[in-house]
N, C-alpha and C positions, 0 to 999 in steps of 0.2 A: 755179552755172549761168550760163553766159555769156549765154543767151537771155532772161534776166530783167534784163540789165544796162540801166540807165537808168529802170527803174521805181521808184516810191517805195514804200518798205516802211514799215511801222508802226514808229515810233520807240519806244525803251524809255519814254519819258516818256508817250507816248499810251497804250501798253499798261498801264502802272501806273495811269493814271487810269481806264481801263476796268476794270482789275482791282479796284480800290477804289471804283468809282462815284464818283470825285471830280469833282463837278461844276464846281468852281472850276478844276481842272486842264483839264477838257474845255473850258471856255470860253476857256482861254488857247491852245487849239490853233489852228493856221492852217487855212484852208479846205481846202487839199489833204490835210492830215492827218485833218481832220474827216470828209472825204468817204469815207476808207477804212472809218470805224466807223459809218457811217450804217444799215446793216441791223440792227444790234443796238439802236441808239439809238431808231430808229423803232419797233421791236417794243417797246421799253421804254416808250415814250410812249403807245402805242396799247392795249397789253394791260392788263388789270386787274392791279394790283399785289398781291402777298401782304403787303406792308408797308403798313399803313394809318396809320402815324404822321404827325404834323403835319410833322416835318422832311422826310420823304420827299415829302410833297404840295408843299413849297416847292421841292425839288430837281427834282421833275418839272416844275414850271412853268419853271424855268430851262432844262431840257432842251427843252421845247416852244419856248422862245423861241430857243434856239440853232437848232433845225430850222426855224424858220419863215422864215428867209431863204435857205434851200438849196433850189434848183429840183429836184435829183434826189430829194428826200424824196417828191414826188408819185408818181413811177413806183415807188417801193419800197412806198408806200400801196397802190397799185393791185395790186401783187404779193401783198400780204397779204390781199386782198379775195376771192380765188378759193376754190373749194371744194377743200381739200386732202384731204378724204376720199375724194371721187371720184377725185382725181388718184392718190392711193395705191392705190385698187383697180385702176385702169387700169395703173399701173406693176408690181403683182403679176402682173396676167394676162400682161404682156408677159414678165416674168421666167419665168413657166410656159411660155409659148410658145417663148422662146428655149432653154429647157431641154430641151424635147421636140424641138426642131429640131436641137439638138446644136451650135449655132453662133450667131454674131452676125449672119448674113446673112439670118435669118428675118424675116418681115413684122412691122412694128412697130405696136402699137396706140396708143402715145403720139403717134407722129408718122406720118402717111400722106400720101401724094401730095405728095412735096417737088418743086416745079417748079424751084426755084433751089438754090443752095448753102445751107449752114447760115448763113453770115453774112448774106445777103440775106433769108433766111427770118426770122432773128432780128430784123433791123431792121424788117421789115414786119409783124411779128406783134403781137398783143395780149398783155398780161401772161400770160394763162393758156397760150397757145401757147409763149411764151418759156419758162415753166416746163416745159412739156412737152419742148421741144426740148432744153433743158439736162439735164432728167432722163434723157432717152433716151440722150443721148451719155455721161453719166456712168455709167449703169447698163451700157452696152456695154463701157466701159472696165473697170469693176469685175468683169464677168463674165470678161473676157479676163485679168485678173490672177489670177483664181482658176483658169483653165484653163492657165495658163503653167507651173505647177509650179515656181515660183521663178525662172524664167528671166526675165531683165529684157528689156523690149521698150519702144520709144518710140513711142507712137500719135500719128500725125499727125492733128490735129483742128483744122478751121478755125475752130471755135467758140472754142477756148482760145488761139488764136494770133493772132486779130485784135487789133491794138493799139487799134483805134477802139473796140471794144466790151468791152475787158477789164473796166472798171469795172461795166458793166451785167451782164456775165456773173458777176462776182464777187458782185454784190448778189443775183443769182437763186440762186447756188450756196449762199450763206449762208442765204437764206430757206428753201430746199428742206431744208438739213440741220437747221435749227431747227425747222421744222414737221413734218418726217417722220424723227425720230431713229430709229425702229425700222427703216424702210426703208433709211435711209443712216447707219449708225453711223459716228461721226466718224473712228474709227481706219481704217476701211475706205476711207473717202473720201479720208483723207490718203494712203494706200498708193496709191490710184488716181491722185491728182495728180502722184505722182512720174514717171508714165509719159507725162505731156504736157509741152509747152513751157510755160514760165513757171509750172511746177507749184510751186515753192518761194514765188513770190509769192502764188499762190492760197491755198497752205496757210497762210502767214502771216496773210492776211486772214481766213481761216476761224477760226483759233485766236484771233486778236485780237477777233473778234466773239462767241467762245465762251471766254473767258479761263480759265474753270475747268478746261477741258479740256486745259491745256498739258502737265501731267505724263502724263496718259493717252495723249495723241497721241505724245509723245516716247518713252515707253516701248514702245508698240506698234511705232513705227518701228524702235527699236533691237533689239526681239526678232526682227523680221522681216528684220533686216539681215544682211550678210554677215560672216563672220569676219575677212575682210581686205578692207576697203573700197577700198583703192587698186588692187585688181586688176581691177575692172570698171567699166564706166560706171555701171551701176545703183548700185554702192557709193559712187562719188564723187557722184552726184546726191543720194543719200540723206544723205551726210555734209554736203553743202552746204545741204541743206533744214534738217537739224537745227541746223547752225551758224547758220543765218539765224533760226531760232526762238529759239535762245539769245542771239543779238545783240538780239533784241526783248525778251527777259526775262533779262538778265544775271544777275539774283540767283539764278536756278536753274541756271547753267552748271555749277557744281561738283557739284550733284546729278545732273545728266544725265551728267556725266562719271563720276560713281560708278556709274550704271546701265551704262554702257559696260563698265567693268571687271568688274561683276557678271556680265554676260551674255558677257563675252569676245567682243563683237562691235564692229565699227567702231573699230579702234585709231587710225586716222587722225583720227577725230572727237575722241577724248580728247586728242589731242596739239594739234588745232586749237582746241579750247575752251580749253586751257592757254595757247596762243599769245594768244588773243583776251582771256584774263582779265586784268583790271586791278584789283588789290586796292586797298582804300580807303587802307590805310596801306602805304607802301613798306617792304620788308623788305631791308636791305642785306646780310644774311648770305647767304641762299640765295634764288635766284629760284623762281617756282612751277614753271617747266619743269624745273629741275634737281631739285626735290623730287619731282615727279610721276614723271618717268622713272626716277628712282633707286628710288622705291618699287615701281615695277612690276617692275624687273630684280633688285632686291635684297631683295625682300619674302619671305615665307614661302610664298606660294602659287605652287606650281610651275606650275599650270595658266595662271595669268596670265603667269608669266615666259616660258613657252614660246610663248604666243599673241603676246606683244609682240616677242619675239625673231624670230618668223616675220615680222612686219611690217617689221623692219629688214632682214632677209635679202631678202625679196621686193622691197622698195623699191629695193635697190642693183642689182637685176638689170635694171631699166628705165633708160633714159636719163634724166640729170638734167634735171628740168623745174622751172622756177621755180614753177609751180603745185602741185607735189607737196608734200604735208604733210611728208614726211620731209625733203625738201630745205629747206623752211622752218624745220623743227626744227634741223638741222644748222647752219643759217646763223645762227639765233639763239644757239645755244650758242657758236659761234665769236666771235660778237660779244661775248658775255659774258666769254669766255676773254681776248679781246685788251683788253677795258675794265679788267681787274685786273692785267695785265702791268705790271711796274715801268717807270715812266717814266725815273727817274734812273739814273745809271750809277754811283752811290756805293754803298758797303756799310757795313754796321754791324760792330761787333765790337770787343773790347778789343785784338786783335792786328792791326787794320788798319794800323796804322803799320809793322808788321814784315812785312806781305805787300804787296810792291809789285804783284803781279799781280792783287791782288783788286780794284783800282780799275776794272777792266774789267767787273766783275760788278755786277749790279743787286740791289737789295734789295727785297723784298715788303712792302708796307705792311701793318701789324698789323690794320687793319680788313678787309683782303681775305684773310687767312689762312684763315679758316673757309670762305669761299666758294671759295677755290682748292682746298682739300682736297675739298670736295664735288664740284667739277668734276672733279678727278682720279679720284675714285672712280666718277663717272658714266661718264667715258670708258673707264675700265677695264671696267666692266659692259657697255657698248656694244660695246667691242672684244672682250673675252673671252667674255661670254655671248651677245650678240646677233649677233656677227660682224660688226661694223661695220669696214669698210676705210677708214682715215682718207686723206684727200687729202694731197697734198704740203703744201698750206697748213696744214691741220689738225695734221700731224705736226710741222711747223716750230714752230707756235705752242705745241703741247704741251710740246716739249723745251725751249723757252725758259721756259716756266712751271715745269717741273720742276727745271731748273737754277737757278732764282732763289733768293735766300737770304732766308729769313724772320727776323723777330725771334726773340730768345731767349725764347720763351713756351712753356707747355705745347701751345698749338696749333701753334706753329711747329715743335716736336719732332715732333708728329703729322703735320704736312705733309711734313716731310724724310723720314720713315719711308715715307709713301705714295709720295713721288716715287721714292725708291730702289726700292721694290718694284714700281713700275710700270716702271722700266727693266729690272728682272729679268724681268717678265712679258712685256714687249714690246720686246725688244732691237732689232727692226727699225726702231724709230723713230730709232735712230742708224745712218745710212746712209752718210754721207760722213766723211772724215778730220777735216774740221773739227768736225763734230758729236761725234766720238769724242773729240777733244781736250778739247772743252768738257765732256764727261762725266768725263773723267779728271780734270780740274782741279777739278770740283765734287766728286767723291769724295775728293779730297785735301783740300778745304776741310772736308768732313764729318769727317775724322780729326782734323784740326787744331781745329776748334771743338766737338768732341764734349763735352769736359770742361767748357767754358765754357757751353755749352747746358744741360748737366744741373744745374750749380750755379746759373745765373742763372733757369732755368725752375722750379727746385725739384721736379723730378720724379724719380722712382727708376729709371724705365726710359727710357733715352734711346736715340737711333738708334745710338750708338757700339757697344752690345751687339750690335744686329742686324747692323751692318757686319762686326764681328768674327765673329760666328757664321757669317755667309755665307762669309767668308773661309775658315774651318775646314771648312765643308761643300765648298767647292770643293777644297781641298787633299786632303780625304779622298774626293773623287768622289761624295759623297752629293748628287746632284742631285735625287733625289726629295725629300729634307729640305728643300732650297732651295724646291722647288715648294711644299711643305706650309707652309713658312714665309711665303711670299709670299701664298699664298691665305689663311692666318690673319690676316695683317696687313691686307690689303685687305678682309677680311670677305666673301669671295666664292669660289666653287669655279670656277677658271679651267683650262681645258685648255692646258697648257704643255708643249711637247715638249722633253725633255731635251737634244736635239740643238740646239735653238735657244740654249742657254746656252753653247755653245763659245766664242763670242767674249768673253762676260762672264768666262768661267772663266780664259781667257789673260790679260786685263786684270788680274784679281784676283791671280793667282798668280805673274804675272811682273812687273807693273808697280807694283802697289799693296801687296799683302800677300803677302810670302813667309812660309813656315811659321815660320821663326825669328822674323820680325818679329811674327807673330801670338802665339806663345807668350810672348815678351818683353813685348808690349803687354797681354796678358790678365793677367799678374801685377800689373801697375800699375794695373789698373781698380779703383777703390774698391769695397768690398763694399756691399751694399744694407742700409742701416740699417732696423732693425726689419722684417726680411723676414718676410712672411707670405703666406698664400693670398690675402689680400685686394689684393695688389699684382699687377696684371695686366700683360701685355706681355712683352717679351724683356729679361730681366735678365742681369747679368754671370754668375750661376749657370748658365744655359743655355749660356753660351760655355765656361765651365770644364768643365762636365760633357762637352761634346762633344770638347774638347781631351784630357781624361782617357780617354775611350773611344778616340780616335785614338792614344793614347800619345805625344802630341807634347811633353809636358813631360819625360818620360824620355828621349825621343829627342834632344832638344836640351839636356838637363841644366839644366832650368829647375825651381827648387824651388817647388812650389805649396802646401806644408804650411802655411804661415803664412797664406795668404790663405783656405784652407779653415777653418782654426781661427778666424780672425777672423769669417768668415761664420757658423759655427755659433754663435758667441758674440752674434752680432746677429740672433737669430731669436726671434720671438714666435709666439703662437697666433692663428688657426689655422695649422697648419704648412704650409709650401709643399710642393706635390707633388713638387719637383724635389730636395728635400733627401735623402730616403732613396736615390734612384738616385745621387746624387753621392757619398754615403758609400760605397756599394757599389762604384762605379767607382774611388773613391780606394783603398780597400782592396785591390782587384784590382791596381791599379798599383803598390802596395807590395810585394805578395807575388809577382806574376807579372812577370818581366822582359819588356821589349819585344820581345826577340829572343833566341834561344838563343846567338847569337854574342856577345851582350854581357849576361851574367847579372846584371851589377851595375847596369844601367840600370833602376833603380826609384825610386820616390818615397820620401821619409822619412816614417815614421810620426810622429804627434804625440807629443811628449814626455811622460814621466810626470808632470813638474813642471807642465806645461801643463794636463794632465788634472787634477791635484791642485788646481790654482788654482780650477777651476770648481766643484769640490765642497767646498772648505774654507769656502765661503760659504753652504752650503745649510743651510736651516733644519732639515732632516732629517738632518743629518751626525751621526747616531746611531751608526753603525758605525765611525767613524774619528776623531771629535773629542770632546772632553770638555765642550764647551759649545755654546751656540747662537750663531752669528756673524751679523753683518749680511748680509742676502741682497744679492748683487751681480749673479748671473746668474739668468736666468729659468729656470723649470722646464723650458721647452721646450729650452733650451740643454743642461741636464744630462741630459735624457732622450736627446737626439741624441748626446751623448758617450757615454753609457752604451751606446747601440745600437752606436756605433762600436767600443767595447772589446770587447763581446761577440761582435759579427760578425767583428771581426779574429781573435780568438782561434779562433772556429770555422773560419774559412776558413784560418787558419794550420794547424789540425789536418788539414783536408781536403786541403791541398796539400803535406803532408810528403813524400809519395813523388815528386812532381815536383821539389820543392826539393831532395831527397836527390840525385836523378839530376844537378842542376846543381851539387851541392856548395855549395848556399847554404842558410843557415839564419837567417831573420830572427829578431830578438829578440822574445821573448814579453814581456808585461807582468808584472811581478812580483807575487807574492802579497801582498806588503805593500801595494801599491797598490790591489789589489782589496779588501783588508780595510778600506781607508778609504773606499770608495765605498758610500753608502746604498742598495744595490740594492733591497731590498725596499720601503723607503720610497718610492723614486721609482716603482716599478711600481704601488704602492698609489695613489699620487698620479695616476699616468696612467690608473688604471681609471676615475676619474671625469671624465676629460677625453677619452674615446674619440672623441667627435664632433669635437672640435677637433684631435686628434692624427692623424686619418686611420687609416693602417694601422700606425702606429708601435707602438701598445700590443700589437696581436696578434703583430707581430715579435718584440717584447721577451719575451712569454710563450713563444714558440716557442724563442728562444735560452735562456731560463731553464730550460725543461724539458730541454733537451739538456745544458747545462753546469753547472747549479745545481739538480739535482732536489731537494735538501734545502731549497730555498727554495719548492718548489712542492708541499709536502705537503698532502694533502687535508684533514688536520685543520686546517691553518692557514687555508686557505680558509673552512672552515665557521666557525671561531672568529672570523674577521674580521667576520662578520655580527654576532655577539654583541657585538663591541667598537665597531664603527663603525656599527651599525644604527640603527634609529628610537628604539629604547627608551634607548640611552645618550644620544642627542641630546636627547630630552624631559628626561632626568634633568639634563643640563647646563643647559638652558633654565630649569629650575625652581630652579637654585642661586641663592641671593641674591647681589647684586652685592657686599655688604659682607662676605662670607664671608672669613674669615681664611686667608691664604695661607702655607703652611710652606715653609721653606727645605730645602735637602739637608742643611744641618748639623743642623737641628732633628730630621729624620728619623733621621740617624745617631745622635744622642745618645738618642733614644727607643729605638732598638735596643739600645744599649749598656747601658741601665738595666733590661733585661728581668730577671725577670718583673714587678718593682714598677711599671714604666712601662707596663703592659699597656693600661689605659684610654687614656692619652694617645696611644699608638702606634696603637690601633685608630682613634682620631679622624683622625689624620694619614692613615693608609691609606685610610679611607673617603672623606676629601676627595681623595686622589689618584685614586680610582676614577672620579671625576667628570670627570677631565681627558681630553683627547684622547690618543691614543698619541704624537703628536708632541710635546705638552707634557710628556709623562712622561719624555722622554729624558733631562733633566738629573738626574732622580732615580734612573736606572739604576744607577750605580756605587754610590750609598749603599744601594740596595735589595739588589743582589746581594752586596756586600762583608759584609753583616751576616746573610746567610742561616744561616751556621754558628751564630749565636746562637739560631735558631729550634729547634735540636736539644736545647736545655737543657730540664730538667724543668719542668712547670708553665707551658708556653707554651700560651695558649688556642688551641684549634682554629680558631676563628674568624680569628685572625691569620693561621695558616697557610693558610687558604683564601683570605683576601684578598690575601696576597702571591702566592699562585698565580695568582689573577686578574689581579694587576697584571703578573706575568711573562708571562702570556699576551698582554696588551695590549700590552706592549713588544715581544713576538716578532713583532708584525704589521709593525713598522717597522724593527727593528734586530736581527734575528735572530743573525747571525753574531757580532758583538761581544758580544751578551748571552750567547750560548752560552759563549764563552771566559771571561768574567767569572764566570759561575755555576760552570763546572768548576772555576776556580782557587779559588773561595770555598768549595766544599764538599769540598776536599781534607782528608785526615786531618790532625790536629793536628800530627803529627811533620813532615809535608810543608810545612805552613804555616810552621813555625818555620824550616825550611830554605829558604824563600823560593823554591821551586820554582814557576816560573810557566810554563804551557803556552800555545802560540801556536795560532793557526788551523791552521797546517800541521801542527803536532804531532797534533793531534786528528783531521785527515783522514787522516793516515798511520796512526795507531793509534786507532780509534774506541773500543777497550775502556779508554782512559784514562778515559773517562766514568764507568765502573763502579768506578774506584779511588777512590771517594769515602769520606767518613766512614761508618762501618758503621751508625751510627744512622739515616742517611737511609733505609736499607732498611726500617725500621719507622716511617717518617713518610710516609704516603701523599701528602699535597700536594707534598712536595719530590721524592718518588719519581716522581710523575707527571712533573715537570719533567726529572728525570733520563732517564726513558724517552723522552720526547719529543726530548732531545738526542741519545740514543743512536741512535734511529731516523734522525734526520737526519744524523748522522756516518757511519752505515753507508752510506747513500745517497750522501753526499759522497765517502766513501772509494772507492766503486765508480767515480764520475766522475773522481776524481783518478787512480786507477790507469789507467783507460781513456785519459785525456789523456796521462799519463806514457809509457805503452806506445806510443801513437800518435806522441808526439814523438820517441822515441828509436829505434823499431824500424826505420824506413826508413833513417835515418842510419847506424845501427849495421849494418845489412845491406849498405848501399852500401859502407861502410868495409871490411867484411869481403870483399866481392867485389873491390873494389880490391887489398887485400893478398893475396888468393889468386891474383888474376891475376899479380901480381908474384912469387908463389911457385910452388907446384906446379900451379896452375891448377885445382884441385879444392877446393870447399868442404866443411867438415865441418858437415852438417846435424845439429843436435841432435835426440835422440830425443824430447824433451819440448819443445815450442814455448813461446815466451814467453806466447802466449795461454792455453795450458793451465796454465802456472804461475800466471798471474794469476788464473784461474778457481779453481785450488786454493787460492790464497791467500785469496780472498774466501769460498770455502766454508768454510775453517777458521776465518776471522774470524767469519762468521755463526754457525757452529756453536759456537764459543767463547762468544759472546755469548748464545746460547740456553742453553747449559748452566750458565753463570754465573747467569743469571736463574732458572733452575729450582733451583739450589742456594740462591739468595736466598729462594725460596719455601719451602724446608725449615725447619722449626723448630729453634731453638738448643736446646742442652742444657737451659737454663732453661726455655724454652717447652715442651720435652717433658715436664719434671718437673711443670709446672703443667697440662699437657693431660691425659695419661693414661699408665699404665704400659705400655700395648700398643705395641709396636716398629712397628706399622704406621702410616703418617701418616694414611691414610684413617680409621683407628679413632680416631685421636687427635683428628680434627676432628669425627667424627660422634658419637663416644662421650660419655658424661657427664664433665663436667669435675671434677677433684679439688678445685678451688678455685673457689668461686662468685665471680663478679665483683661489684664494688661497684655500687650503684645509682648512676644519674646518666648524663649525656650525655658523649659523647666531646668535645663541643665546648668544654667548660670546662677539663677537665684533661688530655684525651688519654689513650689507653690504649696508649702505646708502650712501657710498661715492665712488668715482671713482675707487680708488685703490683696493677696495674690491667688486666691482660689478661683479656678476656672471650671465652673460648674456646667456650663452649656456644653451638651454632648457628653460630658463626663469621661472622655478618653484620656484626657491629659491632666485631670486633677489628681491630687495625691490620695484623696479619698476614694476615687474611682479605682486607682491602681491597687490601693490595699484591699479593697473589696474583691478585686480579681484574685489577688494573691490567697485571700481568706478562703474564697470559694473553691479555688483549686484544692486547698487542703480538705475542706469539708466534703467535696465530692470524693476524694480519695477513701475518707474516712467512711462515708456511706457506702461506697462500693465494696469496701473491705468488710464492713459489717453493717447490713441494712437495718439490724436492730437498733442501731443508734439513731438512724432516721426516724423510725417510728417512735422511740423514746422521746426524742426532742419534740417532735410534732405534737405529741399528746400533752406533753408539759406545757407548751406555750399556747395551746388551744382549749384548754379545759374550762376556763372562765368564760369562754364565748360561745359555747356550744348550747344553744337555747332551741327551744321547740319552735319550729316554723311549719308551714304547710309545704315546704319544697321537698323535692325528691333528694335522694342520698347525695351527699356533697361530691363534687367532682374529685375529691381527693381518692376516690375508688379507681378513677383512671390511673393514678399513680401506682396502684397495686398490680395492674395489668402491665404497665410499663417496666416496672421493676421486677416483676414475677413474683411478688409477695402474695400469697394466697392464704386462706384461712384466717382472715382478720376478724377478730371478735368486734361485734357492733356494741356500742354503748348506747343505753336508753336515751341519753341526752343528745346522740348524734343523729337521730332520725330527721332533724330539722335544722337548717342553718340559716334561717332568716335574719337572726341578729348577729351572725358572725361577721366581724369587720372584713374578713376575706371575701364575703359574699358578694358586695358590690364590685369589688375588683374582678373576681372571677366571672360574674354575669356580664360585665362589660367586655371581657376578653372573649368570652364564648357563651352566648346567651343559652344555648342548648344545654350546656353543661349544668346549669341550675334551673330546673324547671319542674312543673307538676307531674310531668311523665317520667317514668324511669328511663334510665339510659340504656339503650340498645347496643347490640354488638357492632352495628354499622358505626357508632359514634367513636369506637376505638380506632377505626381506620380513617376517620376524617382528617385530612391534613390541617384543618383549622383548628382541631383539638390539641395539636402538637404543643403549642406555647402553653396551654393550661396544663396539660400532662407534666411538662417539664417544670413549670413553676411550682406546682404543689406535689412534687414527687414524694414528699413526706406524708405519712399517713398515721392512722391511729394504732395505738396498742393498749393493752390493759392500763387502767388509770393508776397513775402514781403521782405523788404530790409534786408541784411545780417547784423548781429551783430558781431562786434569784441570786443574781451575782452583782448586785448594785455596788459600785466602789464608792469608798468614802470621798466626800467632796464633789461627786458628780452631781449635776442638775438632773432632776427627775426627768425622765424621758417621756415626752408626751406622745410620741409615736407608739402605735401598737406594737409588741414584741412579734406579733405575727407577720408584720411587714417586713421584718428583717429577712424572712425566707425569700421574699421576692428578689433579693439580691444575688440569688443563685443564678438569676439571668446573666450575670456579669461574667460567666465562665469564658475564659479566653479561647477555648477549644471551639466555641461556635463563632463562625464568621459574623462579625459585626454585632454579636450578642442577640438574644432573643428579644430584647426591648425593641430593636429596630423593626421587628415584624408586628408589633402590637398596634391597635388602633390609635389614631392620633387624638381621638376624642379624650382619652384619658389625660 
């Protein structure tokens, strides 16, 4: 306020003395300073104190001594001597009168019959009349403030404007507020004083005499203030008054500024207080002004950001005035910017001697780098968010700062990145040819010094990657990506028009970075060591990814394979989010040409030897190596390479049709390579690292389920919990440290000496059960190679079960190699002597090889369980193998046939049976053959039949009384796999019975997964027995209702079943099932029909030739093959089996 210029305000020293009642400080004040504080001091001396201590008594004496020499004290004492109660009553009556009259022109009760002006009346009046005059004037102003509804006015008052009586009026004002606080709240009085001249001076004196009200007054003024104080006179006067108050009490300036931000009022006041703030300790890094304005514009509070941005925009619409707070702020920022600009014309760097042109460029001091970065971000926020339009002087100085050359430190790298992004965000800063040339030379310096900065600063993310990335974006015209990059680097959202980047695009694509230069430079960029998600910023991987997407490498015939391989090998956890998209883009560039005109323009895949090098050092190399090698590559690298291989193979299959049209057939990775990769082990390891691996684990599971279904068996996942769960961990923790460790050779020798070495072998096996699956890998070969020895007589059942448990444990980490070793170990003796060794590919092509094992395995339940597990897995693997083989060859063969036909008659010979149908037929025959072989395994041999019963039906032989009583004792010690130990009665403890249960479990799973297998097998084994009889439709139609199989075609030979060997069994089980009358709906719900329905759940399908799987050397089976179906009753999921519920007459 210019009207209070020349008046003496309360100093910070005096206010602090009043605040703390420091008598010593008060005594040091000069007479003019002490005069301003007399109202409070006189009241303090005359009023009865609440503090009755001796120290206050001494301080009061000093105050009286100070006041004794001041003449104005007497007039203040006279003011305190009036009757304030009567004065308050008159004042309230006048307020009521004014309220009734509805205006300020009503007759006054406090002051009546004024013969002269207020100034002369005040001069000639006694103390009481002076109080009445001032109170009447003050109440009139306060009433007008209430009636103004927020509109500012300036009240002309002779009493508050007379320079002669200002001190006396101030004394009266302070006494009135102190004695009549309910009538004159200090906040309302402060608000009224803003509407008179010299109001800020009166306000400071009022608050200084009531120092405890400082925060209350300031908060009230801020709450009642305008949102934009620079827009109105009232706002500027309020800001100036609050600024004066904070100058009087500077310790509370930052608190008042916080109130301003909290209320989003008076933005100019916040800036003004920051300009006035002088910290006790100077901070060379960032000034208070830069910190404050940056916090407002770059903070998370959008309301505050919008409020302050409006202050900047509105301030620019007015003419520049030196008194404007915005102008003062811009001037201060410019001064700070100029202060850190380089003074010298020299430059740093190891290549300065080679660069003659660099002598004209200046280097930024290391102490100023952080402050320069903060200033750049602030100007970006002011220009991009608040809409500040820089003057020519500001633009020139900003460009000088941005093109300066910092030292090679992390802060210097950050400064260069910010400068580069600011150039992209505000290209209009470069307006003249000289400035454009300066920018081009600075960008060339960036390219040259990028490698030196990265090595000297010791940072992984340098500005070189950003420069390269922007160049790629310009070449591919991805301007939105450049805008996103700039905003991300600057840390703020800026509205950048793509059209504004046209000049920068021309400079980049034509003068600095051509596309060929970009690709050649990208390959030479060093990979990021120990790449992980913890490394932020723009890295080389971002550049390579964009170049792969734009197909720049294939277009310019630049090989990127080695760079990608090196980067994958330099990866740790947590996995970087860009790695999986990089691999996907790389695979796409390998399989899909950049253009149809040039189908050879593709990248090269990673070689098999490079892949093998990664896995040869894996601790889990159980599927491809014979020992545990020293780990070289991290588990992250191995998982990424595994993802690359699986995804490559899947995309190769998906692209066969497109590749066939282009007569291009990329090479697939060999089966030998896949056999040496510990797929299951790696996926198991990834399962416990899902948080660090991001989405890699789920992607691997998806690829496994598609390409390797035999590695995703439900049984395996359930067994893993038993192997790797809490209980095995606790058992391992309880293992003594001094426990003896056994070698593979010791295990092998113990197997060779069976059965005499059974106790020692059992100790070794029990010790191995305490090891983790990964630690068991070295023992896999010794364990599997000796499995055939377990088929010898007198091998304890406990050893067999322990071997089964160890095999299941190994199956969780190395299933494929373990299966191959097991199949080869369980071959018949004649084949073992012939040294016939099957491979993984052999077993996938013909899964039935698994069943060509030693016949004794069929009566050894622990080993039969292993064989069935492998059979189930290889059946699934064979399906996936045939699907892939068909997909690989179908499109290429069809394309070749089309080309040959076009060269010939022009007509293609369409086969009646498609390749897909042939494949399905092969799989159906394969599955049905496996089922029938397993059913034949369930049939008792001639020896078992002789031991079982003379009845020719298998069901009776199991249910009927045994002709030979079994010996007492448990199967765990001697086993009952031999005729002399067979326990047939009840069937629950015999090896045959147990094998039947295992086989039926598998068959039920197969039938549930594909009911067509059940229909096919049933037809094949029933064809010869379906003869014409007078019976109703066979009860197998009950099965169709149970299984939900509808639409079964009927065979002409199936209308009667009188001669079917199944007929007497079924009629004995349920007479109503086979009779002259048709089956009604009630029969489906009859509980007595449940055994029949379950026993013959297999039904008819269209005719197909029967398949026989008689093994060489086997005696001909006298039992009907149809009887094997009745063994489905042995399903362990049914309590006691269905046989327990059948009639005893059978």
